[in-house]
Structure formats: structure tokens, C-alpha cells
N, C-alpha and C positions, 0 to 999 in steps of 0.2 A: 308316293303309289307304291301299294304292297308288293314284295318283290314275288310274291305266289300268284298274284290276281291275274295275271295276264295267262300264264302258261295252266291255269287251272281250268281257263275258257276253252282250252285246245277241246276238251272232253265235249262240251256244248257244241262244237262246230262238228268234229269229226264222228260222233253218235248220231246226229241227225242223216248222216251221208248215209249211212248203214240201215237206217229206217228208210231212206228215199231208196236206196239200191233193193231193200225187199220189196217195197211198192213198187217200183220198175219191172221186178221180175213176176211179180202177181198179176198186175194191171198194165202191163205193156202195149195191150192194144188200146187204151185210151176208156178204159171200162170204169166203173165204180160200182164198190160194195157200202152197203147200210151197215153201221157195226154197234150202235146202240138202240135200244124200242125198236125191236122190228115191226111193230103194228105200225108205229107211228114215227120215223127215224129223225133224228135231229141233228146226229152224226155222222158221216161215210166219211170213206177215203175214197179220193176220186184222181186217178193220175192225169196229171195237166203240165203242159210245158208253158211256160211265161217268157217271151221274149220281150215281155218290155217291163215298165213298172208296177208300181202300186196300180191294184184293179184292173191290169193289162194294158194300162195307159202308156202308147208310145212303144206299140210292138216293131220290130225291128230294129231296135234301138240298142242291140247286147253292149256292142263295143263303148258307146258312150253310158250306160250305166255300170259298166265294168270300171270303166274310168273314174266316173263320180265315189264308185265303191273304193276303191285305191285312196283317193283323193281323201272321203270321210273317214276312213280307217287311220290314213297321217293324222289328221284332226284330233281322232278320237286318242290315239296313243299319246299327242303332245298334249291333249287336256290330261289325262290318267297321269302322265307323268309331272305334269305342273300341279296336278291336284293338293289342296293341304292334307296333310296330317290328319287323321281324325277322321276323314268326312267318308267313311264306309258305303254311306247310301248313294255318293253320288260317284264313288269306284265303282257299285254292283250297280248300278243304272247305264255308268258309261260301257262297263263290261260288258253288259247283254247288249246294249247296242253295237259294239267291237265286235261280240260274237256272232249275231245274226248277218251283219256286213260280208264277215268272214264266210259264212256259211252261203251266203246267194253269191258272191264272188267265187267260190270254189264250183259253183254250179254254172256259172256266167263264163269260165273257163274251159270247163271239161263237161258241158251239155249242151255245145255247139249256141254258146250265147244267150242261153235259156235257163230261166231258173225252175226246178221241179216243184209244184205245189201238188199238196195231195190231203188237204184237209179240209170238210166240206161241212159247213153247217147250214142247215136247212132245215123249217121248220114248218111242216106242210099243212099244219092244221090253218095257218094262216097266210101260207104260201109264198114265205120267205126264203129266198135264198142268196146267202152270202158269197164272193167269190171265192173260190179256192186257195188255201192259203199253205203255207209250211211253218214248221219249227223256228225258222230262222226271223221270218215276217213276224211271227208270237212277240221272239226276243225283242226285236226293234221297237216292237209297238209299247211292250212292256216297260221298256229301257226308256224311251221320251216320253212314256204317261209318268212314268216317276221323276224324270228329272222334271217338267214340267209341275209336279207336285213341289218337288223341291225347293223350284224356283218361287211358286208360288208363296211358300212357307219362309222360306226365306225373306223374302220381301214384306210379309205379313210381319215376322221377327223385328225385323229391322224398323218397321213404320208404327207399329204399335204404339197408341198415345199411353196407355196403360205401363207397357215396358218401359218407355222413355222418361214416365214419371217414377216408376219404380227404381230407374237408375239414378236417376237426379237425384235421390235421397242418400 
């Protein structure tokens, strides 16, 4: 594990907290603002408290989600510690997941068991509105997606007949 990998992620945890605090101050009444393409907005800032999990599932289960986050953080730290040297993409994916889990855990501890969501994608032309999310959610999603891609490519290279034939020569 890189010695500076985990402390470097603290910036990703702390900076979104200042963004959330600024949005809390501006939109504390639960309002929203469109920030791009004023005539047909696709990206807005919305103040929302989520007492549940992804897409608001499990409302009121903040303590359970906080406990799950602590467990996940422990597993991720163990995986980072035991990751083979030279696996920067793996460490990066795990680091993104870790930073997102820490950011959401911070909210669950200090915001009455809720996570503050504020990014709002909506495509008014076709009537699609994605549920509000935050930077920590995006980090977890990107990290998990990268982890899946890495596992697929690892599996592909390990089982590729062309590579097996080439290695036997």
C-alpha cells in the first residue's frame, strides 16, 4: 500500500464537507437552484437530507448504515494494506470508495443520521430526473465501477486463449 495514499484522500473527504456546508447555508429551506443551461437545466443544486441508503431506500436506518460504513471502511483499509505493490488502479479504486464511505459516515455522525445530497441531474426535455446525490456517492460509484472493470480485465487476461498460447511459447 502506498504510504501517502490514505492521507491524500482526506482532502476528498474534507473538501466536500465545506461544499455541503455552503449549500446548507444557501438552501437550508430545502430549495433548489439550476446552475447550468438556464433555459433547459440539466444540472441543479438541491438541498436534501437522506436518512436512508442509495436512492433513499431504508429511510430511518441511519445507525444501521453508519455501522455498515464502519465495517466497509475496515474491509477497504485491510484490502488497501494487503494490495500487491504496483496495483495503482486497484489502490485508486479502493481509495475512491474509502473516501466516499468516510464522507457519508461523517454526515451520518454529525447530521442526525442523514447524508446531505445536493447534486441534481434532470433532463427536462424528456422528463427524466435522477435522485439527488453528493460527491461521496459519486466517488463510491466511480470506485466501484473501476473495481468491476479491473476485475473483468484481470479475468480476461488470465483466461485469454491468445495470451495462454503466447505464454506457452
